[in-house]
N, C-alpha and C positions, 0 to 999 in steps of 0.2 A: 737581541734577546734580552728581555727585562731581567734585572737582577732580582733573584728570589728574595722575598722579604723574610727577615729573621725575627721571630717573635721574642720579645724581651720579657723576662719574668717581672711581674709587678714587684717593685721594691717593698721590702718589709719595713715596718715602722722602726725607727731607730730605738736603741736600747733605752735612752732617757724617757722617750714617750711611753714605751711599754711599762717602764718602772712607775711613772706617774699614774698611769691608768691602774696598775696593780695597787698602788698605795691608796688611790681614791676608792677602789672597791673595798679594800680592807677597812678603810675609815667608815664607810657606810655600813658594812657588815658589823663592825664593832658597835656602832650606834644602835643597830637593829637588835643585836643579841643582848646588849646591856639594857636596852629599853624593855626587852622581853623578860629580863631576869625577874622583874617584879611580878609578872604573871606566873613564871615558874615557881617563885617562892610562895605565892598565894595558893597555888594548886597543891604544892608539896605540903603545906601546913594542914591540909585536910586529913593527912595520915601520919604526919611526923610532928614532933615537937620542934620549937624554934632551934634548940641546940642540936637536934638531929639533922635539921636542914643544913645548918652551918657546918657540922661535922662532915656531912656527905659532900658538900660542895668543895670544901677545902681539901679533903683527901683525894677526891677525883681530880681537882685542879692541879694538885701537887704531882699526881701520877702523870697527867698530860704534859705538864711543863718539864717533869723529870725526863720524859721521853725525848723532848727537844734537846735537853742538855746532853743526854747520852748520844744522840745523833751528831751533835756538834762537837762532842768529846771535849767539853770545856772543863777545866779543873776548878775545884772549889777554892774559894779564897783561903789563904793560910794565915791571915792576920786576925788575931783574936778580937781586936777592936771592931772590925767589920761585923763579926758574928754578934757582938754585943749590940751594936746599932741595929742590925737586922732583927734581933730578938725583940727590941723595943718596937720596931715597925710592925713586926708580925702581930703584936698585941694591939697597937693603936690603929693600924691600917687594915687589919683583917678581922681578928677575933672580936674585938669590942664592937666596931660598927656593924659587922655582919650579924652578931647576936642582937643588937639593938634594932636593926631593920627587920630581922625575922620576927622578933617579939612584937614590934609595932604593927606589922602587917596582919596580926590577929585581930586588930581593932580598927584599922583604917584600910581604905581601898588601895589596890596596887597602883592606880593612877595617882592618888594623892602622895603615896610614898615616892613615886618617881619624880613628882614635882619637888618634894623636899630634897631629894638627892641632888637636884640642880642648884641648891644653895651652897654646894661645896666651895666654889670659887670665892663666895663671900666669906665663908669661914676661914679659908686659906689666907685671905688678905688680913683678917683679924689676927690670926695666929702668927703670921709672918711679920706683921707690923707692930702688934701690941704685946704678944706673949714671948715669942722667941727672938723678936727684934732682928730678923735677918734682912729686913728692908725698911726704909723710911716711907711712911705713908704720905702721899701727896693729898692736897685738899680734895681733889676730885675723887680719889680713892675713899677718903673718909665719907664724902657725900654718897658714894656708891654703897658703902656698908650701911649707912643710915637708911638709904632707899631700900636696900635689900631687907633690912629688919622691918621696914614698913610693909613690904610685900608679904613677909611672913605673918605679920599681924592681920593683914587682910585675909590671908588663907585660913588662919585660925578662927577669925570672925568672932571676937569676944562679945560683940553685941547680940549674938544669938544665944548667949548663955554658955557657961563652961561646965562641961561634964567631967569632973576630975576622976571619975571611976574608970573611964576607958579612953575615948578618942583623944582627949586633950593630952593626957599623959603619954599616949602612943605618939602623938605628934611631936612632943618634946623629946621623946626617945629617938625619933627620926632625926631631929635637929642635933641631938647628942651624937648620933652616928656621923653626920656631916662635919660636926666640930672635931670629931676624932680624925676624920679624913684630912681636915684642914691642918690640924696639928702635925699629922704625919708628913704632909707635903712640905710644910715649913721645916720640919725636923730633917727631912731628906736634904733640903737645900743647904742646911747648916752643917750636917754631920756626914753625909754619905755622897757628897757631890763629886768627890775626886777619888773614889775607891778603885777605879779602873775596871769595874765589873761590866760585862755586857748587859744589854737590856734583858735578854733571856735569863741569864744567871741571876740578875737582880730579882726578877719576877719569881723565879724558882725558889730562891731562898726566902723571899717574903711569904709566898703561899706555903712552901714546904715546912718552914718553922711553925707557921700558924697551924698547919695540919698536925704537926707533932704535938703542939700544945693541946689541941682538941683530942687527940688520941690519948694523951696522958690524963685528961679530964673525963674520959669515957665512963669510968665507974660512977662518977658523980652526976654527969649531965645526960648521958646517952642511953643508959639502961632503963628505958621506959618502953611501954608497948607501942607498936607501930601498926598501921593499917595501910598496906601497899595495894595499889591498883596499877594497871598498865600505864595510865595517864600520869600518875604520880611518879612512877619509875622513870618515864621518859623525861618529865620535867626536871627531876633531880639530875639525870645524866646530862641534860642540856645545860643546866645551871652550873654543874661542876666542870665537865670537860670543856664546854665552850665558854660559858660566862666567866669561869674562874681559872681557865687554863689557856686555850687557844687564843682567845680574844686579847689576852695580855700581850701575846706576841704580835698580833696585828696592830695593836695600839702602839707598841714600841716601834714597829717599822714606820708607822705614821709620824711618830715623834721625831725619828731620825731624819725622815725625808722632809717634813714640813716645819719642824721646830715645835716646841711645847705649846706655844701660844695658839697656833692654828690647829694643832692636834686636840687641844682642850675644848674646841668647839663641839666635840662629840657630846659635851654636856647639854647642848641645846637639842640634840636629836633624841636622847633617851627619854625625857618626859613626854615628848610628843608620842613616841612609840608606846610608852607605858600607859598613858591615858587612853589612847586609841584601842589598844588590846583589852584594857580593862572594860571599856564600854562595849566593844563588839563581842568579846568572848565570855567575859564574866558577867555582863549585864550591869556593870557598875554605873552609878549616877553621880554627878557632881553639880554643885551649885555655882552660881555666877562668880562668887568671891574667889574660888580656887583658880580658875584660869586668869582672872583679873590680878590676883596676887602673884601668880606666876609671871605675868608680863612685867609687873613692877620689879620682881626679883631679877628678871633677865636684864632690864635696864640698869639695875644696880650692879649686876655682874660686869656689864660693859664699862661702867665708870670705875669699878674697883680694879679692873684689869687694864685701865688706861686705853680703852678702845674707842672712846668717843672723843670727837674733836671739841675742845673747849676754847673758845676765843679764837685767836689766830695761830696758836701753836698746837702741836700734837705730840704728846709724850709717847715714847716707845714703851711697849709693855715690858714690865719688869722682868717677866719670866722669859723674854727673848734673850736675855743675857746668858752667855754660856755658863752653865752650872755644873758641867761634868756629866755624870751618869744620867741617862734619860729616866724620867719618872712616869709610872703608869697613871693614867687618869682613873680615879676611883670608881669602882663599880659596885653595885649593890647586889 
């Protein structure tokens, strides 16, 4: 009599594999949402002022992150020094760059704004090496910074004439936003690397304090007429709850699993998404110099982050060194 066969259950993927898949999905979703944020801002500006857009996204983002903190039951830091540093970061990493990008997008396309956002690693190298001096720049990094600046010049295209009334000033405002991001990332490395805060708490304090600042400035910046449509409301909700809230958690999970260097490659996804959505949905147009300049900037980023092999040796990226608390990739 034959022995009856026993069907064995199909083995489930091991936990590390499922975790890697989950992290990869969060990484891609973060790039898609942050790339879409330039579209959301552009649409929101049809009915809101730049300050109202920033106010809305920060308040909604703080509420979303606050919910995560409540669920995790994490205590707030009790060291006054930490609150002081987080106040500085709330201004330089959120309020100032968000306002600059929102104002700039009144005069430049969402795709061009997303390209300028990709200059953040170049600005970070400048601020970390030359301003706050938290790392020593290598020759390749200096070359990368110079190449990135060249790429920005190609994007601006001074040979086409400079209109100082609108677009050129707006482009410099976008660069001012990424310079503020770069300063903030270098500041984090120097002053808040060993605070012991979790990624979620760090993001909540960063966004939450920035939201409180915007709430305090409401009588000055916010009390102007608005024109709301269903599309504007949806874009503001997505920009706030997702782009300034949930995605920060996704990004921090990626940083913890992959390290800050690999996680920061989301910077390469956002301009692609931003340009594509601008063309397909908003009907935006761009000239040859914008993608050409973007490619030059990306090569400069690779050099500035020590990701290109020069000669026979390969330097390890400086941000792979353990710096303590995870840092969010800047989003716009």
